Each structure stands twice: as C-alpha cells, then as structure tokens.
C-alpha angles and dihedrals in degrees: 000000000000096000092043091051092051096049094044091047088059091059091051097047094092092054092048091047089053091047091052090053094044092052092047090053089065102079111219114175115180110272097023097117100182093053094041090050091051090055092044088057092048092049092047091054092050095047093043089057087060093055103274128134110224130209126185115219107205121236127165091227095049133317123268123219131227115195127187128192120186118237135211088252107042092176092069124093112267126260108234120216119192128206143146135213101202123096137196093240121104123230110275096039090113090061092076099016108046125183107263145149118253126172096335093318135105111218131185142106111305094358092126101025090072128309087090093058092047091053092046094057090049088051091049092056091046088051092054091047091052088055093047091248133135130198114278091235135013113291124209124188129196117199110186126196098213109046094118090062095045101277095268091172101018091060093074091053094047093049091048092057095041088074110102096003118148093210140342125235123190124207096205113128119280124245109283090261091053098257118143124243114252101172138011136204119248117250142197133187111210131185120206114199121189124191122194132154127282121230140154104281093218108033101030105019092135091058092057131085110206111225088190094055089048092049093049091053091047092051091051089054092044091054086064087070089076088070086073111094114260098017130116127177136195124186099214104173136017134174145150148127130060111231140004091247095051125080104235114253096188139025136163141186134196117215131188120214131192127195134193093202138031089236092057089050094050094046095048097046090047089054091050092048090059100048113139130197121260094207121068109249097021122114129208120199124187121204123184104215097184139343139186126195122241115265104212127213113259121221090217118042113176092171091057090047089052093051092046090053091051092048090050090052088053090052097257134117114222136174139166140234138177119271130223095217127073132230143162090286087071087075092058098039092049088058093053095250116150100267139168129175135184094066091131128086124328116235142090145255105058110182090012135097091249092059109146144146128221113247092203090062097053094083097048092045092048091050091049092051091048090051092049090054096045104039121075115256117243122233103293104180 
C-alpha cells in the first residue's frame, strides 16, 4: 500500500491545493459566528462526501463540528483528530493580502493555521476512498470555532470526546522543517483590570487615583514573574483613560503567559490572583480568560515511532520535537494520552504576514495521514 498511497496522493495534490485556497478565502476570525458557520457548513459538506456523518454543536460565537467516519473494526476505540476553523485574521485582510501561489508556496491569511490541515484530512479520506479502503478503526474529528482564543467553549466538547480515545492527532501545522510536535508549553491569557478615580488633572489632581499609573506599576512587577524558571510573558494589549486632562479611572491589559511545567503555571497564576494595589483606593482585578496545561515531552513515544515507520515506508524521513505554542492537544498530552500534533500542512509564518504552506509537501503529508487512518495502531500504553 505505501507506494500506491504515494503515487495516488500526487494525483490528488492539485485538488487539495485548490481546497486549501478555497477554505482560506472564507475569512473566519474568532468570534464572527456568521462567517464561522458558513465555513462549518462548507467543511461538513466536504467531509460528508468522504463518508463522514456531521453534527453541528451550537455555540453563540460560531458552531463547532463533530465528524464520525466508520472503521473496518467498529469495536475498537476511536481515533480522535483535532482541528479548528477560526483564525487570528480580521475580516478584510484578504483585500490587501489575497490567497495566491508564489514560488511553490500558497500564501494567505489562515492558509497554514489551519485551513491547510483541514483540507489535507479531507484529501486523506478521499485518497482512501479512491483505493477502496476504509480506516482501520472509527475516526472522530472535532473542529472547534474558538481555538485561537483558547477554546473557552470548544474545550468542553474536546474533553467530552477525549474519553475512550485510542490516540489523539492534531492538524496544526508542522514545524517549519516538517517535524511533528511531541510536546507543548502550557499557556494562559489573563486580563488585569485596574479601577481608580477620575478627576481633573490640573484642578483636582490630588483627588484622582490614576488607574493607568497603577496598571503600569503592576505590569512592571508582573514582568518579574519571568525570572521564575519556565515562565514567559507577553503584554499583548493595553488601554485605559479618556483624555490627557482627566486622571484615568480605569485601565486594563491582556497578557499572554507560557509555561514549561504545570508547577510554573500554578505558581504564576496563583501570584497573579493575589495582586494588590499600590495606591490607596485603587483596585486590581485578575481574570483568567483561558488556560491550557503544559504537555510535557515523554522519554518513550510509541506513537511517534509508529508514525516515523509509516513515513519511512512512504519514502520520507520524519521526526518530532516540542513546540513553543499551545493548542487543544495540550489537554490530551497533559493527561498522558498518546498524542501527536503538527500533522497538518508544512510551512512557516502562522499569525504573520508571511504565512504560507509548501505545495510540494501536500502530497507526502496527505499520504501519511491516509496511512495513519488505514494501518492498525501498535500498542501505545
């Protein structure tokens, strides 16, 4: 089968390339329910054509999808595939950055993260169907609409379908060199809100309590958390006040945190939860918007060995490495479930204006996914 998969995948590459581009041309920023629902409908139609049954899971910020494909051995635990159809790009980005092909690459907003991965899985099932094959075991796929903002609603759906899964595969993009993702840092998005008291900054400055000054001091102190081993911090958004001649009565900041270990995450979030104001009368409130636990690297990884052997049979060399970013697979890996991510498109620049995928890697990655679906899993635990 390996040689057949590889040769047939080449003939389907053009169709998958077109599908990647078509999906990326549907702009789907997190929270835009009408656009996310349009893409959910389009994805459901594509996956249904490959033999899946599709169910929409309603969410006010955009529906999630649950797909199920039957396997040759229905009695076996399901293989869980994880994806998302939201992106970080606002509506209108396509106006000055259209989806196009350049030097063997497809570029465009969301093309790599992760419209490419969604198209590749559809192509893998079409590849198996063309060869008269079905997955070895039942396959279930969760496509959430809010992954880019931490899956605040999608998490419950993912955790529900984690139960009883034999293994978890993520369709996030691979490392730029094609390696899979074998571990991820934990993350948290935290909002700091400071309230003070407004006053005229000239006549009554002494009566005011500057929320902005308090927030600045708090952020300087919070940056000290990065001195703890295994903690990184980015202040991603800040705002407050109304006018230059008004003492600011309110200010807030959103910070992103990354953690190598669960202990570093627990320690840091506990510190943030107990922040107190420096100025009498000011108030500091901490709100955790989303968090994902660290998925640690495992010394033994039978799932990675299995995928490497499949890649070798297809004529490819493949390895894995930890990733700095987080995703829904953190929730599986943190529990010790057999988990691999980065099985989506190969490229570079997610969340950046040079985001792109490599067209020459669509065929090999599609063949690998098809092999993973069709070949029995080894003993993983």
